[in-house]
N, C-alpha and C positions, 0 to 999 in steps of 0.2 A: 354860797353867793354863787351867783350865775356871771361864767368869763364868756369870751365869745369862744365858735369853733376855732380847732388849731386842725390845721392838714400839712400834711409834708408829701411834698415833689418827687419823685427819684427821674430820673432821667441817668438814662444807662445809654453811653456814646459810646461812637468809636475812641474814641480819643484818652475820655475822662469819663468820671459814672459822680453825679452831686447828689445828697442829699438833703433837700432845701425843705424848714417848716419856717410858717408863717399864720397867720392868722387879719383877720381884718377889724383896725380900730376901728375906736366911736367916728370917725368921720367918712370910713368905708371905706379907706386907702390897706394896701396891705406892707404888714408890718410885719418884716421879715425876721424871725427870729434866731436864728441857726444856717451853715452853711456847710456842708458838710464835701469834702470831693476827696476823692481819689483816679490815680489813673488806672483806667481801660486794661483791662493783658484780653483779654477775653472776648472782644468783641469785634469783629473785621466786617466792616461796611453795614453797620445797623444788625447784622448777625451774630449771634451768642457762639463761638466755635471753642470754647473754653468755659464749663460751665464749675469747674473747680476755681479757676483764677476769677471768674464774674464774681463768686461767692465771697470769695475775697473780698475784691473790690468794694460789691456793694457794702459790707459786713466795716471793711477802713473806711466809706463815708459815714453809712450811719450810725456810728460810736462816735466820728468825729460831731456829727450833728447831734448828738444825743452832748455829750459833752457841752458844746459852746451854750444850750439850752435851757439842760437842768433836767429836761423831756426827757419818758422811755419810749422809744417809737415804738408801737404796735403795726401800725399798718399805713400804706402808701399809696398812693394816685401811681402810677406808671406808667411812661410812653412806650408806644411802637412806631418805630420807624424801621428801614430797610431795605434791603434793595427787592425784596421779594414782594415786597406792597405794591399795587399796583389800582384799579383806578375805573369802575367803568358804569354808565347811565342806563338805565331801565325804570320803565313805563307798570304801574301796574296797575291793578282795580278790583273794588267789593261792588257785590250788589245789596242792598242794606232792605231785609225784610218788611221791617218798619219805618217807609221811607218819612208816612209826619212825625215820627219822634225825631229831635233832634240832632243833627251828629253829636258824639262825644268823643272821651279818651277812648273808648273801646272798640270805636272803629277803627280811630287810627292803628288802633291795637293791630288789627286783625288786618290791616289794609300791610302794615308794616311785616305780620306776622306770615302775609305770602309772600313777601319779598323775600324773606328768612329762607326759605322756601326752595329758591333757585337753585340750582344743579351745577356746584361749580368744576372748577378744573379737580384732576386726581392733587391731593394734599393741600387745597387751598380750603378756607373759611372762608366766612364772611366777616368782615371788623369792625366797616361802620353803615347804617342804611340809615341816610339822611336824604329829609324829602326837602322838597325843593318847592314848583308850586303845584298847587291842586286844583282840583276840577269835578266840579257837582255839574249834572247832569244836563255836561256838556257847555256848563258857561266855565273855562278860565281864567287864570291867572287870580287865583284866590292863595292869601300868603296864609289866613289861619281859618280850617274852616268848623271850628268847632261853635257848635248854638247855631247854625242854617241845618233848611231841610235838603233833603235826597233823596231819590232813589239808588242812584250812582256815584262811588265815591272812586277817583282815580287820583295819581299824584305820578307827578317826575321822580323820584331817585336817585340819586349818588352815591354809589356801593363802593368801599373801600373793600378791600381784597388781600389774604393776606398768607405766607405757605402755613399750616397747619402747625409743622413740627418747628417750625422758629417762633411762634407764640407760646407753645407749653412749654422750649424751654428758658426764654422769659421768666414764664412764671415758675416755673422749678427753679430757678436760682432764689428769685425772691424768698420767695416757700423754708429754701433754706437755708435762708441766713436770719430765716424766723420771724420772716415779715410775714401780713396780709396784704392779700391787692383788694383792694378798698374801692378801688375805680380805676378805669383801663381807656387811653382813649391815644389817638395818631397824635405824635409831636409835632408834624405843623399845624395841627386844629389847635395844639396847644401854646406856639410860637404866637400863633392869630391873634387867641384870650391876652397875650401879654404887649404887642407892638400893634397890633392894628386899634382904627376907634373905628367908629360904625360908622361916619359918615364918609370914610377910605371904602368901606365894605358895604356902602352903597354905594359908591361913584364907582368903582367896579376899582379893584387892584392886585398887582400879584404878588402872593409871601416868597420871598425864595430866600431861604435859609440852609447857609454853608457850611452844613458840621465837617467834621474830622473825614467820616469816611461818607457820609452821602449829604448828595444837595437837595433838600425839600423843595419840592411846589404847590404854592397852594391857593387856589383865582378864587376868589371874593365878588360877587353884584348882582344889583339890589340887595344888598346883605343874606346873600346867600351864597353857601360852599358851593362854585362851580366844576372844579377838577383842581386835582390832587394827581402829583406825580412826585415818585424817591428817581434821583439819577442817583447814581453808586463813584459817582465821583464828588470828591470833595478835598478837606487840605490834606491831606497825608498822601495823595497823588502830587501834589504841588512840593511837598517833604522830600518825594522819592524823585520826584526830576530833579530839585536840586541834590540832592545827594549824587545822583546817577552822571550830572553834567557835570559838576564841579569835584567830582570823585573828594569825599568828606564823608563824614559817619551820619544818621541819622541824625542825632544830639545836634552837633553843629549845622544842621541843616533847615531845624525845626528852629534855631536862635534865632540866622540869619535873616529867615524868613519873617520871623517877629520883629528885628530891631533893624533888618534894613531894607528888608525886603518891598518891591513895588509892581504894583497891575500896570505901571504905563515908564514903557525904559525913555521914550524923552525924554525925561525929571533928570536922569543919570549922566555924569561927564564922562566919555570913556576911560582919563586918567585918574579917576576916583577906587579907590582898593581899599578894600579890608584884607587885615593877617589875620588867617586862622592859624591855632597852634599847632605843630606840627604830632604826632601819633609817637610814644614811647620814643624822644631824645629825636625824632627828626627834625626840618626846618621846619618853620612856620613858611605855608602855604595862603600865596596872596590871590585873593578872589576878589575880579573886577566885577564892580555892581552894575555896573553896563547891564553886562552877562547875564549876572542872577535877574534882572530885570524881563531881560528878556527869556531866562525858561519862563520866570514868573509870570508874562505875558502867554505865554502861549497855551499852558496849562489855564491859564483863568480863560480863555475868550474860547479854548473849548468847553468849559462848563458851561459857559455864559451860551453859546450856542445850543447847548442843550437846553436849556431854561428857556432861549427864543423860541426853540421846534415846537417845544410842551407853549408856549403861548397861541404858537400860532395853528397849531392842533385844538383848541380849544374856540378858534374861531374871531379872534380881538378884532379883524379889519369890519367886521359887521356892525351895519350903525347900533341895533340892540346889547350889542356885546360889549361894546367900545371901554376898555380901561380908563376913565380916565383921572383915576389918581396914580397911576401907572407902578414903579414897582418898589417894593419894600425889602431892604434886606437886615439878615439878622444872622446869627450863628458868629462860631469862633470868627469864619471865612471872609467876613464880612468889616474886621478891621484889619485889613490887607489895605494898603496905603494907596490911593487912585480907584479905588476898585469902585467904587462908586460914580465916577465919570467915562472906566471904561464898560462900565454897562451900557451907560445911557447913551456911547459913542455904537458901542454892537446892537441893542438894541432902537433903539431914537424914542425910548419913554422917559418919562421923570421918573427920579430915584430918589429915594434918602435912607440914613441907613435908618435901622429900629430898632429905639432904645425901648427898655421894660418901665426903664426910672416913669412913667405919666400914673404909673397904676400902682406904684413903691411910696409907703410914708419917709421910710430914712433915706432919702436918697440923696445925702448925702457922702453915702458909700456908692464912691465910682468903681467897685469891685462886683456890687451887687445890680448895678445901672448898665452893667457890658453888657454889650450885644450874645457873648455870648454863655448867659446863663436866662436871656429870654423863654426855651422849652422850659427851664427849671420853675420861672416864676410864674408862664400858664397851666403848668399839672399843678403848683399849688392854688393856683384860681377856681382849676377846675376841680380839685377837692373840697374843698369848700364851699361849690355850689350844692354840694348833698350833700353837703357832712351830715348835718341834722337827722340824715335816713339810717344812719349807722350806729356803730361806738367808739368812741374816740378815736380818733390818730397818735394820739400821746396820750401817756399816765405820768398826771404830776409828781414828782418821787416826795415832795415836801408838807404832804397831803398825808393823815396818820391812816387813815380807811382808803379802803382801797379803792380805785374809780370804777362805779356800778354804773355798763353802760344803758343808756335809756333803748325799756323796749320801742321794739320797732313795731307798730300795727299789721298784726297780718294780713289783713286787708289793704287794697296799694291805697298808697298817700300824692293826695292828688298839689300841685304848686299854682294854683292857679291866683291869681290877686285881686280876685272878689273875699278872699275870704279874712276872715279875721284877725290878726296876728294881738292882741291885748292881751285877752281873755286863752291862758296856756290850757289852762283843767280842762274848758270846755274844749276845745283842737285834739287833745289825748283820748278823751271821752265820743269823739265823732270820725265815723269811719271817714275812708280818705281816697282817694285815690291816686295810684303811682303814675308817671306820664311813661311814654314807651321807653324812652331814652334808659332811666331808672330800670326799667323790667330789662332790660338789653342788658345791665350791669351787672346782674341778677341773673343772667342767664350766661355774660360769660366768664364771670368767677365759678360757676357749675361745671361752665368748657373746661376753664382750666383745673379743675379739681377731680378730671379723670386724668386716669393713671398715673395722677403726681406721686 
């Protein structure tokens, strides 16, 4: 019996590690089969600082997901983030020998290969090479060059770069947990997949994912990624400020932030007080909610101003770069009370909270619809895009015979919409092509395997 492919997203965050199992239902919606999570103890600002603790947290989250779903997880789609991530713009070109033949996937792959040969700073590796506009023989603003004629093929690229050591540490943790890396993607791109509509990407939008250790920024315009950045501040620095400002322990500071915190001090009156239990027989400590909001406000404004600086660096004031759809907030930090209003006040841009519930079939579950799981949902969606190209991400233990992975053709595969899908036998026997993103995934997995 043929079943829909199943993918597993693994979000390795600063405060939590999430393993999410999902598949597409008959209506194309994402059906979440299980959600496993564990406290993240070995990650700081998106970077692994303790291999052993991170492996333990991954195993805990994956085991919970396996118990809830009834499947044994083999491979995962992993998100990459952290303060070591940076992005840059680059233009490159190739000269085609056969200009009388149409441009195909091989030409685009050759152009992308040129970009991968760029010399990076010591210790850095290219993570993503994302084409923006193409140009053929001087004709610009071409979205899809395949099928056209021309001798000189040019393109503008958005390149995402990260530290080799940090990326390998992520791969080492996943592999040491008994898992394979099926796909790997930048976390802001995964979050964008979950919470942004195509109309917003066309109009121009800023995705701001406020996580525990970092704030990820991704800017889209004309349906294309234009700018990415990672700000090394997140929800944890707000908690630290509360802990220091109110002289309480971290656990109490986090609970205060979640239950009573507000990004807008004007909402609280001077006489609003909350009592915190004292430590080991000491007197309870009284905290002014007005003072609490002032502490939160100061740190959130700092984060928003950093985001606004990235938006200015992109050049949003130019007419052709105008971001009509404004800002979309997601991540755990987006749940902070009145943060939407504060972002609108500081940036002057329309703002909404991004929830992943639009893509989820079982959206009656409020927990799954929370913005803190937007990245995990996006990773599952990314994993399902190319699930047909690899062995199953999970094994069904209820089957009596072992699940044999479908053979992947040694020749490249293609995902063009013109190919018939009904005749499965013919599709398997016919050589096909891989697009450059699928080829990149293989190269990146080989890179992770080096020295692991």
